[in-house]
ZANUSE-336375 format. One line per 10 residues: number of its first residue (from 1); their letters; for each residue x, y, z of N, C-alpha, C. Coordinates in steps of 0.02 Angstrom, whole numbers, padded with zeros to 5 digits. Layout:
<recs>
NUM	A	X Y Z X Y Z X Y Z  ...
</recs>
This chain:
<recs>
1	MRLFGKTMTA	03091 -04412 01851 03050 -04371 01819 03079 -04347 01750  03106 -04318 01749 03088 -04312 01664 03117 -04354 01610  03168 -04396 01632 03173 -04456 01609 03110 -04516 01607  03076 -04506 01649 03018 -04563 01651 02968 -04530 01608  02963 -04432 01594 02921 -04391 01530 02927 -04447 01485  02992 -04440 01448 03036 -04449 01383 03023 -04521 01380  03031 -04575 01436 02988 -04658 01425 02919 -04663 01404  02889 -04602 01458 02810 -04609 01433 02785 -04603 01362  02822 -04537 01328 02803 -04498 01280 02836 -04565 01215  02881 -04602 01222 02901 -04642 01212 02846 -04692 01184
11	AAALVMTTSI	02829 -04737 01242 02776 -04773 01257 02706 -04762 01200  02695 -04695 01221 02653 -04695 01181 02637 -04693 01118  02691 -04657 01106 02699 -04626 01017 02708 -04696 00987  02739 -04767 01029 02738 -04833 00999 02672 -04860 00982  02647 -04846 01028 02565 -04883 01031 02529 -04841 00994  02543 -04770 00964 02507 -04735 00929 02513 -04746 00842  02594 -04761 00825 02582 -04789 00782 02585 -04857 00751  02578 -04905 00811 02560 -04978 00778 02519 -05024 00811  02460 -04966 00846 02406 -05010 00863 02327 -04967 00803  02275 -04980 00804 02221 -04984 00755 02178 -04951 00845
21	GFAEDVEVLH	02143 -04899 00810 02114 -04868 00874 02049 -04918 00874  02019 -04936 00945 01961 -04995 00946 01911 -04919 00993  01866 -04957 00961 01794 -04918 01000 01771 -04922 01066  01785 -05030 01070 01751 -05038 01124 01821 -05049 01191  01778 -05041 01248 01836 -05022 01316 01832 -05068 01342  01908 -05068 01391 01918 -05142 01410 01901 -05129 01495  01874 -05168 01515 01856 -05189 01584 01903 -05205 01643  01950 -05175 01672 01987 -05202 01707 01980 -05216 01796  01983 -05271 01810 01987 -05290 01881 02048 -05284 01904  02061 -05252 01943 02133 -05247 01983 02122 -05234 02049
31	WWTSGGEAAA	02179 -05247 02103 02174 -05198 02150 02240 -05171 02171  02260 -05113 02124 02323 -05064 02148 02268 -05010 02147  02284 -05001 02198 02226 -04928 02236 02282 -04891 02292  02352 -04915 02303 02358 -04871 02334 02410 -04818 02300  02452 -04765 02328 02455 -04681 02287 02499 -04717 02239  02543 -04769 02251 02611 -04792 02208 02593 -04835 02160  02515 -04867 02160 02499 -04919 02113 02463 -04885 02074  02409 -04843 02092 02359 -04788 02066 02436 -04759 02018  02480 -04741 02013 02512 -04706 01988 02538 -04744 01928  02561 -04799 01963 02582 -04856 01882 02556 -04864 01836
41	LNVLKDNLAA	02461 -04892 01872 02418 -04892 01837 02420 -04851 01793  02407 -04788 01813 02394 -04724 01759 02419 -04726 01706  02478 -04762 01697 02539 -04769 01615 02495 -04824 01604  02483 -04877 01609 02438 -04926 01566 02385 -04877 01548  02353 -04860 01581 02299 -04823 01551 02308 -04774 01499  02357 -04731 01498 02381 -04690 01483 02407 -04707 01415  02441 -04762 01403 02464 -04807 01350 02414 -04826 01304  02345 -04852 01334 02322 -04868 01298 02262 -04822 01264  02241 -04780 01302 02211 -04724 01269 02248 -04677 01213  02309 -04674 01213 02349 -04671 01141 02331 -04711 01092
51	GGTGWVDMPV	02326 -04766 01101 02285 -04821 01054 02222 -04826 01015  02191 -04779 01065 02120 -04782 01054 02055 -04816 01073  02096 -04870 01140 02057 -04889 01174 02059 -04878 01249  01974 -04872 01265 01944 -04832 01348 01982 -04904 01383  01965 -04873 01443 01958 -04905 01525 01904 -04903 01544  01887 -04947 01594 01829 -04949 01622 01865 -04993 01677  01880 -04945 01734 01911 -04958 01799 01870 -05000 01855  01888 -05057 01870 01837 -05104 01927 01902 -05108 01987  01917 -05071 02039 01963 -05102 02081 01929 -05124 02144  01983 -05167 02167 01954 -05202 02227 02010 -05200 02286
61	AGGGGEAAMT	02005 -05147 02320 02062 -05141 02383 02079 -05204 02421  02148 -05213 02419 02184 -05270 02462 02247 -05301 02449  02285 -05280 02481 02351 -05301 02437 02368 -05344 02399  02350 -05411 02421 02371 -05515 02410 02328 -05496 02367  02270 -05485 02350 02239 -05507 02297 02151 -05531 02307  02166 -05576 02381 02107 -05612 02392 02035 -05595 02373  02025 -05499 02410 01959 -05487 02391 01942 -05493 02305  02000 -05469 02262 01985 -05472 02186 01982 -05525 02163  02000 -05587 02219 01966 -05651 02163 01902 -05670 02190  01890 -05635 02256 01803 -05648 02244 01771 -05629 02213
71	ALRARVTAGD	01785 -05568 02213 01740 -05515 02188 01734 -05543 02104  01802 -05558 02073 01787 -05626 02002 01762 -05651 02009  01763 -05714 02052 01732 -05764 02055 01631 -05741 02036  01616 -05703 02089 01534 -05663 02083 01527 -05654 02042  01593 -05612 01992 01573 -05587 01917 01571 -05662 01857  01609 -05711 01871 01603 -05763 01829 01543 -05798 01816  01519 -05811 01902 01479 -05861 01915 01400 -05828 01877  01403 -05750 01889 01341 -05706 01860 01340 -05716 01772  01410 -05734 01753 01399 -05760 01664 01430 -05696 01659  01446 -05645 01674 01474 -05569 01658 01573 -05572 01681
81	PPTAVQMLGF	01583 -05594 01647 01664 -05586 01664 01688 -05523 01637  01751 -05500 01690 01793 -05425 01674 01823 -05446 01602  01830 -05407 01544 01875 -05391 01498 01936 -05407 01536  02005 -05384 01570 02039 -05413 01606 02047 -05422 01672  02085 -05476 01673 02108 -05448 01762 02179 -05473 01791  02190 -05429 01847 02233 -05451 01864 02252 -05511 01915  02323 -05538 01891 02312 -05583 01913 02367 -05607 01927  02379 -05675 01994 02460 -05702 02030 02450 -05752 02009  02533 -05787 01967 02532 -05870 01973 02493 -05927 01978  02480 -05971 02032 02436 -06010 02028 02359 -06010 01997
91	DIQDWAAEGA	02317 -05938 02015 02284 -05915 02032 02258 -05924 01924  02322 -05894 01890 02310 -05900 01830 02304 -05958 01805  02337 -05997 01825 02333 -06068 01808 02246 -06124 01814  02236 -06090 01873 02175 -06111 01910 02123 -06098 01866  02133 -06037 01842 02060 -06011 01791 02066 -06037 01715  02136 -06032 01685 02162 -06073 01645 02093 -06155 01629  02112 -06180 01671 02117 -06265 01700 02044 -06262 01683  01984 -06216 01690 01938 -06204 01692 01885 -06199 01632  01950 -06170 01564 01928 -06157 01528 01908 -06070 01523  01901 -06054 01570 01889 -05961 01579 01929 -05915 01527
101	LADLTATAQA	01983 -05937 01508 02059 -05888 01489 02044 -05876 01416  02027 -05820 01374 02039 -05811 01301 02133 -05841 01285  02132 -05840 01232 02205 -05871 01194 02234 -05838 01165  02281 -05812 01201 02321 -05751 01171 02374 -05757 01130  02377 -05848 01106 02454 -05887 01087 02463 -05830 00985  02416 -05824 00963 02409 -05781 00897 02469 -05717 00922  02438 -05681 00959 02467 -05601 00974 02550 -05644 00991  02548 -05683 01036 02633 -05682 01062 02657 -05713 01025  02626 -05753 00976 02698 -05792 00948 02715 -05718 00873  02687 -05699 00859 02675 -05643 00818 02722 -05585 00844
111	EGWDKVVPAA	02726 -05571 00908 02764 -05546 00922 02809 -05583 00976  02840 -05604 00953 02895 -05643 01000 02911 -05673 01063  02832 -05663 01117 02846 -05649 01191 02896 -05717 01211  02898 -05760 01186 02904 -05824 01201 02991 -05810 01203  03030 -05775 01190 03122 -05760 01174 03131 -05730 01217  03084 -05664 01257 03113 -05610 01293 03071 -05630 01381  03028 -05690 01384 02987 -05690 01433 03027 -05749 01480  03055 -05715 01542 03102 -05780 01572 03041 -05837 01570  03070 -05897 01584 03035 -05960 01573 02991 -05978 01643  03036 -05944 01704 02982 -05947 01759 02917 -05919 01759
121	LQAFSTYDGK	02936 -05850 01711 02855 -05816 01714 02827 -05861 01682  02849 -05871 01616 02824 -05920 01560 02766 -05981 01582  02769 -06019 01633 02759 -06043 01671 02679 -06028 01705  02709 -05971 01703 02620 -05946 01726 02566 -05897 01681  02618 -05874 01641 02575 -05839 01564 02553 -05875 01537  02562 -05965 01520 02555 -06014 01488 02501 -06059 01501  02469 -06115 01479 02441 -06154 01524 02425 -06195 01426  02441 -06265 01432 02427 -06310 01390 02446 -06303 01334  02528 -06251 01340 02561 -06251 01275 02517 -06178 01255  02471 -06148 01287 02448 -06079 01246 02438 -06029 01302
131	WVAAPVNVHS	02471 -05968 01254 02464 -05890 01302 02395 -05894 01337  02428 -05871 01401 02311 -05853 01418 02340 -05774 01464  02392 -05760 01480 02409 -05687 01516 02472 -05666 01492  02467 -05603 01501 02500 -05562 01472 02569 -05511 01527  02616 -05538 01559 02637 -05506 01604 02678 -05440 01604  02661 -05417 01658 02666 -05336 01651 02733 -05316 01706  02758 -05354 01735 02803 -05339 01788 02822 -05420 01818  02886 -05393 01860 02921 -05453 01873 02953 -05399 01966  02886 -05446 02001 02910 -05398 02081 02976 -05447 02113  02989 -05428 02164 03033 -05490 02209 03005 -05479 02278
141	TNWVWINKAA	03026 -05523 02307 02986 -05502 02377 03032 -05513 02438  03102 -05523 02425 03131 -05506 02486 03174 -05461 02489  03170 -05409 02511 03158 -05334 02510 03152 -05315 02573  03210 -05267 02613 03192 -05253 02664 03226 -05168 02644  03157 -05116 02670 03186 -05039 02661 03186 -04987 02736  03219 -04960 02709 03260 -04935 02790 03249 -04873 02788  03232 -04822 02831 03261 -04735 02839 03304 -04745 02848  03342 -04705 02805 03427 -04692 02819 03421 -04664 02863  03393 -04592 02872 03417 -04560 02936 03398 -04609 03009  03361 -04655 02995 03347 -04691 03075 03397 -04756 03044
151	LDATGLAAPT	03424 -04749 03027 03489 -04811 02987 03560 -04772 03035  03561 -04722 03006 03614 -04689 03015 03623 -04665 03087  03562 -04666 03131 03575 -04649 03201 03584 -04695 03223  03548 -04766 03228 03602 -04826 03242 03663 -04844 03243  03716 -04795 03197 03787 -04800 03167 03783 -04873 03162  03759 -04912 03132 03757 -04960 03110 03774 -04961 03042  03818 -05011 03002 03793 -05032 02936 03711 -05077 02908  03698 -05061 02850 03646 -05109 02827 03656 -05164 02853  03593 -05196 02862 03629 -05298 02877 03644 -05333 02827  03700 -05381 02831 03664 -05424 02792 03673 -05479 02839
161	TWDELVAVLD	03654 -05490 02894 03658 -05554 02915 03596 -05563 02948  03575 -05634 02977 03531 -05607 03050 03546 -05580 03107  03585 -05591 03128 03621 -05560 03183 03640 -05486 03177  03673 -05458 03110 03671 -05382 03118 03596 -05354 03113  03545 -05392 03077 03503 -05371 03070 03446 -05348 03140  03442 -05411 03198 03434 -05403 03254 03466 -05331 03294  03516 -05334 03272 03569 -05289 03323 03538 -05214 03280  03512 -05222 03227 03506 -05145 03204 03435 -05126 03232  03392 -05188 03246 03332 -05160 03254 03313 -05153 03343  03385 -05169 03367 03392 -05177 03438 03400 -05091 03446
171	KMKENGITPL	03456 -05070 03399 03464 -04993 03423 03412 -04969 03375  03383 -04991 03355 03316 -04929 03326 03260 -04922 03381  03259 -04983 03415 03215 -04980 03480 03249 -04939 03534  03289 -04939 03550 03343 -04894 03597 03346 -04821 03583  03335 -04813 03524 03326 -04738 03478 03240 -04707 03504  03196 -04742 03518 03136 -04736 03514 03070 -04732 03471  03103 -04772 03432 03053 -04784 03348 03045 -04857 03363  02979 -04859 03305 02950 -04943 03313 03042 -04955 03239  03048 -04987 03257 03097 -05022 03219 03086 -05076 03159  03007 -05102 03161 02977 -05141 03108 02918 -05119 03086
181	GHGGQPWQEA	02895 -05066 03018 02836 -05034 03010 02810 -05130 02987  02745 -05121 03004 02716 -05183 02993 02636 -05189 02972  02599 -05220 02921 02513 -05229 02948 02503 -05302 02968  02472 -05302 02989 02461 -05371 03013 02394 -05390 02977  02392 -05454 02928 02369 -05450 02889 02406 -05518 02876  02373 -05579 02843 02405 -05627 02833 02438 -05652 02765  02454 -05601 02722 02478 -05611 02664 02530 -05544 02676  02523 -05507 02731 02589 -05494 02740 02659 -05521 02789  02604 -05551 02851 02653 -05587 02860 02704 -05634 02852  02658 -05677 02804 02708 -05726 02738 02753 -05688 02709
191	TVFDGVVLGM	02739 -05627 02671 02793 -05583 02634 02864 -05599 02708  02833 -05561 02748 02917 -05577 02795 02946 -05646 02798  02897 -05687 02812 02926 -05746 02831 02950 -05787 02760  02945 -05783 02710 02967 -05786 02644 03069 -05755 02661  03063 -05712 02678 03112 -05687 02670 03157 -05719 02736  03140 -05739 02807 03137 -05751 02830 03189 -05850 02814  03128 -05858 02789 03156 -05930 02759 03204 -05953 02725  03198 -05919 02667 03242 -05895 02607 03316 -05887 02655  03322 -05834 02698 03382 -05828 02708 03424 -05880 02763  03376 -05947 02771 03395 -05984 02808 03433 -06054 02750
201	GGDLYKKAFI	03430 -06023 02675 03450 -06067 02637 03409 -06082 02574  03430 -06079 02516 03391 -06068 02466 03373 -06174 02468  03398 -06202 02487 03379 -06253 02493 03313 -06286 02519  03325 -06244 02590 03241 -06271 02640 03191 -06210 02596  03202 -06172 02563 03147 -06140 02521 03115 -06196 02480  03166 -06195 02443 03137 -06233 02390 03087 -06301 02402  03142 -06345 02459 03110 -06391 02479 03028 -06414 02522  03039 -06349 02558 02969 -06346 02586 02907 -06290 02567  02924 -06262 02529 02873 -06212 02515 02847 -06222 02415  02906 -06262 02376 02926 -06267 02320 02892 -06348 02304
211	DLDPAALGGP	02937 -06379 02333 02925 -06476 02322 02895 -06492 02396  02874 -06460 02436 02821 -06449 02503 02850 -06533 02522  02916 -06527 02524 02935 -06595 02568 02918 -06595 02643  02886 -06629 02682 02864 -06639 02741 02902 -06630 02793  02971 -06659 02770 03032 -06645 02831 03040 -06597 02833  03050 -06533 02795 03081 -06473 02775 03020 -06434 02810  02955 -06458 02812 02900 -06398 02821 02922 -06410 02893  02947 -06475 02926 02885 -06479 02991 02966 -06499 03039  03007 -06504 03007 03106 -06486 03045 03124 -06441 03078  03195 -06444 03101 03227 -06416 03143 03238 -06361 03110
221	EMAEAFNRLI	03250 -06336 03044 03275 -06269 03006 03231 -06226 03004  03145 -06264 03010 03070 -06225 03012 03055 -06188 03068  03095 -06250 03116 03088 -06229 03169 03119 -06167 03200  03183 -06154 03167 03225 -06104 03194 03178 -06045 03160  03161 -06035 03093 03124 -05994 03033 03077 -05961 03090  03049 -06019 03113 02972 -05971 03139 02992 -05949 03205  03071 -05964 03237 03075 -05941 03301 03106 -05862 03277  03140 -05870 03231 03152 -05759 03188 03078 -05728 03199  03039 -05775 03156 02996 -05727 03145 02934 -05708 03213  02955 -05753 03256 02929 -05747 03329 02970 -05695 03357
231	KLRSYVDDNF	03018 -05690 03367 03066 -05636 03369 03061 -05573 03333  03050 -05556 03276 03027 -05498 03229 02960 -05481 03276  02916 -05515 03278 02863 -05470 03296 02878 -05423 03363  02934 -05442 03406 02942 -05406 03447 02974 -05328 03444  02965 -05332 03375 02982 -05251 03337 02950 -05200 03309  02877 -05241 03338 02808 -05233 03299 02779 -05166 03337  02758 -05122 03321 02695 -05094 03375 02639 -05108 03383  02614 -05087 03425 02540 -05130 03467 02501 -05104 03416  02485 -05058 03386 02433 -05068 03326 02438 -05088 03251  02452 -05128 03241 02495 -05174 03185 02424 -05207 03145
241	SGRDWNLASA	02392 -05219 03169 02337 -05270 03167 02275 -05238 03120  02290 -05284 03051 02250 -05245 03001 02276 -05196 02955  02329 -05151 02980 02359 -05128 02950 02386 -05111 02868  02330 -05080 02830 02378 -05097 02757 02448 -05086 02753  02465 -05117 02689 02555 -05128 02690 02575 -05032 02668  02529 -05010 02639 02562 -04940 02613 02574 -04901 02674  02521 -04911 02719 02514 -04876 02792 02581 -04898 02824  02615 -04952 02837 02676 -04964 02849 02729 -04931 02825  02728 -04949 02768 02779 -04889 02713 02765 -04812 02705  02716 -04801 02731 02725 -04736 02762 02755 -04714 02830
251	MVINGEAGMQ	02754 -04779 02877 02780 -04777 02936 02851 -04752 02933  02881 -04785 02890 02940 -04782 02883 02989 -04702 02821  02938 -04697 02797 02946 -04649 02753 02938 -04570 02803  02900 -04581 02849 02902 -04522 02909 02939 -04540 02951  02971 -04577 02948 03036 -04582 02994 02981 -04608 03061  02938 -04634 03080 02884 -04673 03125 02914 -04746 03153  02939 -04789 03078 02975 -04840 03089 03039 -04839 03058  03072 -04882 03066 03145 -04898 03052 03148 -04936 02985  03124 -04987 02966 03090 -05029 02922 03046 -05066 02917  03053 -05103 02835 02992 -05139 02837 03004 -05178 02784
261	MMGDWAKGEF	03005 -05248 02803 03001 -05308 02758 02948 -05316 02693  02928 -05297 02653 02900 -05293 02601 02953 -05306 02528  02912 -05322 02469 02899 -05325 02403 02940 -05281 02372  02970 -05272 02324 02977 -05215 02290 02932 -05139 02264  02856 -05141 02262 02812 -05126 02263 02815 -05076 02315  02833 -05102 02377 02845 -05051 02402 02882 -04991 02384  02926 -05006 02343 02956 -04916 02327 02924 -04873 02288  02887 -04875 02255 02841 -04851 02225 02813 -04803 02271  02797 -04816 02337 02763 -04788 02373 02816 -04722 02411  02876 -04768 02403 02940 -04693 02411 02965 -04650 02367
271	LKAGKVPGTD	02934 -04659 02320 02947 -04637 02258 02893 -04578 02243  02823 -04599 02272 02783 -04564 02259 02772 -04494 02313  02795 -04521 02357 02851 -04470 02442 02884 -04434 02413  02906 -04425 02349 02977 -04391 02333 03026 -04422 02362  03057 -04470 02384 03103 -04478 02432 03154 -04526 02388  03210 -04528 02377 03258 -04516 02344 03308 -04609 02352  03316 -04640 02323 03378 -04712 02339 03413 -04684 02367  03460 -04724 02434 03525 -04707 02444 03529 -04627 02467  03475 -04588 02477 03491 -04511 02502 03429 -04532 02579  03362 -04547 02543 03323 -04541 02592 03291 -04631 02622
281	FVCIRFPGTQ	03326 -04678 02586 03296 -04725 02581 03345 -04804 02583  03351 -04836 02603 03387 -04881 02598 03381 -04954 02560  03400 -04990 02500 03340 -05039 02474 03390 -05110 02499  03394 -05161 02521 03443 -05198 02522 03403 -05275 02532  03430 -05322 02512 03406 -05389 02497 03388 -05419 02570  03340 -05457 02596 03324 -05467 02667 03401 -05515 02685  03443 -05502 02746 03472 -05521 02760 03507 -05600 02757  03546 -05600 02713 03547 -05710 02720 03530 -05704 02642  03496 -05678 02605 03458 -05696 02541 03477 -05659 02492  03544 -05620 02492 03590 -05602 02424 03600 -05656 02384
291	GSVTFNSDQF	03607 -05653 02343 03608 -05698 02269 03552 -05730 02260  03474 -05729 02298 03437 -05761 02270 03360 -05708 02270  03319 -05728 02236 03274 -05691 02217 03178 -05730 02235  03152 -05716 02271 03101 -05741 02279 03060 -05682 02251  02996 -05716 02179 02968 -05681 02127 02861 -05679 02135  02865 -05626 02108 02796 -05651 02090 02777 -05592 02023  02722 -05603 01990 02706 -05583 01926 02655 -05547 01920  02616 -05489 01926 02587 -05463 01898 02571 -05476 01813  02517 -05499 01796 02485 -05512 01754 02433 -05500 01754  02388 -05505 01677 02329 -05493 01671 02310 -05542 01616
301	AMFNQSDAAK	02265 -05565 01624 02220 -05622 01608 02162 -05595 01562  02156 -05619 01499 02097 -05594 01474 02045 -05649 01476  01979 -05611 01496 01937 -05679 01495 01868 -05694 01435  01853 -05737 01412 01838 -05760 01356 01780 -05710 01351  01791 -05673 01282 01719 -05637 01279 01684 -05677 01204  01631 -05668 01199 01604 -05673 01135 01592 -05624 01068  01620 -05569 01077 01597 -05505 01054 01670 -05493 01018  01668 -05488 00952 01718 -05477 00904 01764 -05418 00926  01735 -05370 00963 01770 -05284 00973 01787 -05299 01045  01766 -05330 01073 01784 -05332 01141 01875 -05385 01129
311	QEAQVAMAKA	01844 -05436 01110 01914 -05467 01077 01978 -05430 01052  01963 -05374 01003 02000 -05347 00983 02037 -05293 01043  01993 -05291 01088 02018 -05226 01138 02041 -05275 01165  02067 -05340 01186 02089 -05365 01234 02159 -05387 01202  02179 -05394 01126 02238 -05390 01091 02259 -05350 01105  02229 -05263 01109 02264 -05202 01097 02283 -05191 01166  02249 -05214 01219 02302 -05220 01297 02334 -05260 01294  02343 -05350 01270 02389 -05386 01279 02465 -05346 01240  02444 -05317 01166 02524 -05277 01153 02548 -05216 01198  02504 -05178 01212 02524 -05130 01268 02558 -05122 01315
321	IMDPAFQSAF	02519 -05181 01352 02564 -05222 01406 02632 -05240 01414  02654 -05283 01335 02710 -05293 01310 02764 -05253 01302  02740 -05189 01261 02768 -05142 01236 02827 -05121 01268  02908 -05148 01247 02954 -05124 01287 02962 -05047 01329  02946 -05014 01293 02956 -04931 01296 02881 -04934 01353  02825 -04966 01371 02787 -04976 01413 02806 -05007 01478  02845 -05069 01463 02882 -05103 01516 02931 -05060 01557  02963 -05020 01525 02998 -04987 01558 02986 -04928 01605  02904 -04885 01569 02915 -04835 01600 02869 -04844 01655  02808 -04910 01666 02766 -04919 01703 02812 -04948 01758
331	NVVKGSVPAR	02847 -04987 01742 02923 -05009 01807 02971 -04970 01846  02974 -04936 01818 02997 -04865 01833 02951 -04844 01889  02893 -04841 01887 02824 -04815 01942 02824 -04844 01987  02838 -04916 01936 02790 -04966 02002 02826 -04987 02053  02892 -04990 02046 02953 -05006 02102 02978 -05093 02093  02950 -05109 02020 02958 -05183 02000 02999 -05184 01935  03012 -05223 01919 03064 -05249 01852 03032 -05264 01800  03068 -05233 01733 02995 -05253 01652 03014 -05360 01674  02970 -05369 01624 02940 -05445 01633 02993 -05470 01556  03004 -05434 01525 03053 -05438 01460 03122 -05433 01468
341	TDVPNDAFDD	03155 -05463 01456 03230 -05474 01476 03262 -05413 01445  03234 -05374 01373 03268 -05369 01317 03248 -05267 01334  03236 -05257 01395 03207 -05185 01416 03281 -05161 01455  03298 -05111 01410 03362 -05067 01441 03347 -05063 01516  03401 -05029 01577 03376 -05006 01643 03393 -04940 01648  03402 -04896 01589 03430 -04806 01590 03377 -04779 01633  03326 -04805 01629 03270 -04755 01692 03265 -04774 01728  03304 -04814 01755 03286 -04859 01824 03322 -04821 01880  03294 -04808 01923 03364 -04789 01998 03395 -04848 02009  03455 -04828 02084 03479 -04891 02098 03456 -04940 02119
351	CGKKGMVDLA	03381 -04930 02146 03363 -04991 02182 03335 -05028 02120  03307 -04970 02063 03272 -05040 01992 03334 -05068 01991  03377 -05045 01949 03463 -05074 01927 03466 -05143 01966  03487 -05119 02032 03499 -05172 02072 03431 -05242 02062  03382 -05226 02069 03321 -05260 02065 03336 -05311 01998  03366 -05283 01950 03358 -05313 01859 03409 -05347 01882  03482 -05339 01906 03542 -05364 01890 03531 -05442 01933  03488 -05418 02022 03487 -05484 02048 03436 -05517 01994  03398 -05470 01988 03350 -05550 01938 03379 -05597 01897  03433 -05570 01867 03457 -05592 01809 03502 -05641 01814
361	EANTAGTLYG	03541 -05611 01866 03590 -05674 01924 03567 -05744 01955  03490 -05727 01988 03449 -05756 02008 03435 -05812 01955  03400 -05810 01901 03383 -05834 01852 03449 -05875 01813  03514 -05833 01838 03559 -05911 01769 03595 -05949 01858  03581 -05930 01914 03624 -05977 01953 03592 -06020 01970  03522 -06023 01957 03447 -06061 01978 03453 -06043 02049  03421 -05996 02057 03416 -05969 02131 03368 -05904 02109  03317 -05924 02075 03252 -05872 02066 03186 -05932 02097  03162 -05891 02156 03109 -05954 02161 03048 -05913 02177  02994 -05926 02133 02922 -05933 02145 02888 -05893 02219
371	SMAHGHAAPA	02873 -05834 02236 02852 -05830 02301 02789 -05883 02319  02808 -05904 02393 02763 -05924 02432 02695 -05879 02417  02717 -05830 02474 02670 -05792 02499 02634 -05741 02436  02643 -05751 02374 02616 -05721 02345 02584 -05775 02293  02581 -05826 02284 02550 -05862 02239 02586 -05904 02215  02654 -05903 02196 02699 -05927 02150 02757 -05996 02166  02739 -06033 02237 02773 -06063 02241 02714 -06132 02234  02633 -06127 02270 02617 -06201 02261 02540 -06164 02274  02489 -06220 02238 02409 -06205 02239 02386 -06159 02281  02331 -06133 02275 02289 -06087 02323 02280 -06115 02394
381	AVKNATYDVI	02267 -06178 02390 02260 -06218 02453 02301 -06224 02491  02380 -06246 02484 02432 -06224 02513 02449 -06191 02531  02439 -06128 02493 02456 -06072 02511 02410 -06040 02571  02356 -06044 02562 02324 -06010 02616 02324 -06050 02678  02335 -06119 02674 02354 -06150 02759 02397 -06138 02791  02447 -06106 02736 02534 -06072 02757 02510 -06037 02794  02470 -05975 02756 02472 -05914 02796 02431 -05917 02857  02380 -05977 02863 02346 -05985 02938 02394 -05996 03011  02446 -06025 02964 02492 -06057 03027 02547 -06018 03050  02572 -05969 02975 02615 -05899 02974 02598 -05858 03020
391	TAAFNGEYAD	02544 -05841 03012 02485 -05811 03053 02478 -05797 03138  02450 -05848 03130 02441 -05898 03210 02528 -05892 03250  02584 -05911 03211 02646 -05895 03241 02640 -05829 03270  02636 -05804 03221 02666 -05733 03231 02634 -05677 03274  02571 -05711 03302 02530 -05692 03361 02520 -05731 03421  02578 -05768 03426 02603 -05804 03468 02539 -05866 03516  02512 -05880 03445 02472 -05960 03457 02510 -05996 03485  02572 -06015 03444 02618 -06090 03464 02659 -06086 03534  02677 -06126 03570 02717 -06127 03596 02810 -06090 03586  02819 -06127 03536 02889 -06100 03495 02875 -06129 03425
401	GAAAAAALAE	02933 -06113 03389 02956 -06121 03356 02937 -06197 03330  02956 -06235 03368 02952 -06306 03336 02883 -06330 03337  02839 -06321 03383 02757 -06308 03382 02740 -06301 03319  02747 -06246 03322 02741 -06215 03239 02755 -06239 03174  02802 -06271 03182 02850 -06305 03129 02794 -06363 03119  02786 -06390 03158 02756 -06449 03156 02675 -06471 03121  02644 -06383 03159 02578 -06360 03128 02559 -06367 03056  02639 -06326 03039 02658 -06312 02986 02670 -06375 02923  02665 -06427 02923 02699 -06482 02899 02613 -06502 02896  02588 -06525 02956 02540 -06562 02955 02476 -06514 02898
411	AVAAAQ	02480 -06460 02921 02419 -06416 02895 02444 -06416 02794  02488 -06415 02789 02498 -06432 02716 02487 -06500 02674  02503 -06541 02738 02482 -06625 02709 02402 -06599 02688  02386 -06577 02744 02296 -06559 02731 02269 -06545 02672  02294 -06481 02644 02295 -06453 02612 02309 -06487 02539  02332 -06523 02512 02350 -06569 02464 02293 -06589 02448
</recs>
């Protein structure tokens, strides 16, 4: 915590010495409303305040961002877009295609963003050769967060294969706790399925969710992936429906559940609760996905504004987001890793350091994949069609995995 304080001080000092104070506020639409997320967001608010830019908060609860995008559409339709909006993946591209986003290229070129932001992120940060969003982090989705005491009580090691995972979950069930903390929302089920499919192999993941290959979507490997998802449903408590993701994290933190399959934003909840990696909880890649990473990247897109002061405030916010010291301070709290490749890992805990190493290795190996569950693999229409089938399978609406896989292939074909 002391190290974080030093990092924040450095970030604030850098902004204070390089930014011009602006009277105009930025109105920011976002869905960071949990405890860990709010703590991370305060780093950005403080960083902007140090440079003289005020913050008008427009939070819209809902971990997947769907409610926020609905609220955004209403604001834009009314002719009153927010100054900046938290966005993911193809949503950025869709708004850019509508001509709604401000051009940040001059700022990006002056600050050399293209040299430090991974190409996989730039694919979403830019449109038609222009920068339209500033990436604040890289989250990876194929993580499992395990209560260490609950794991120790099983007498087993952290699982590295599907069979080992099932063995650990079975022992946790025998020990009288809910093995899998989960919230019954479509994006959460899709996040779990991200890991399940990637655990079957990177080739399957790419062919099915990125290439949208009908044979991969409806084939026997996908059928097995659905059977595994259905198996995981047997380890969830009866009250999971509608539960927010951070409440599922709290179940693991409090020892009511053994583990949670969730992106690395969950770590922010553990840290906010005073838990220590390796001592109180264990972070592992979803069994079978070691060496591969599915990612999403929270980015802030700036909407077109006619007022010069608002445009200046947007530039100030974009610069603050891309400040290396801020990227460290923010991501230490958020649980994610920096969107820049030149940020040192000194301030990060063991899980954070592992995340940075995994990201770099996957980027080099060609095993860094955009997350289907979080809008970085396929456009929104396909993602939503996939959600429907995954949630239906999780809730027992298909006879077996083969029926679910056939439904998935059909749904994706219809959505394209």
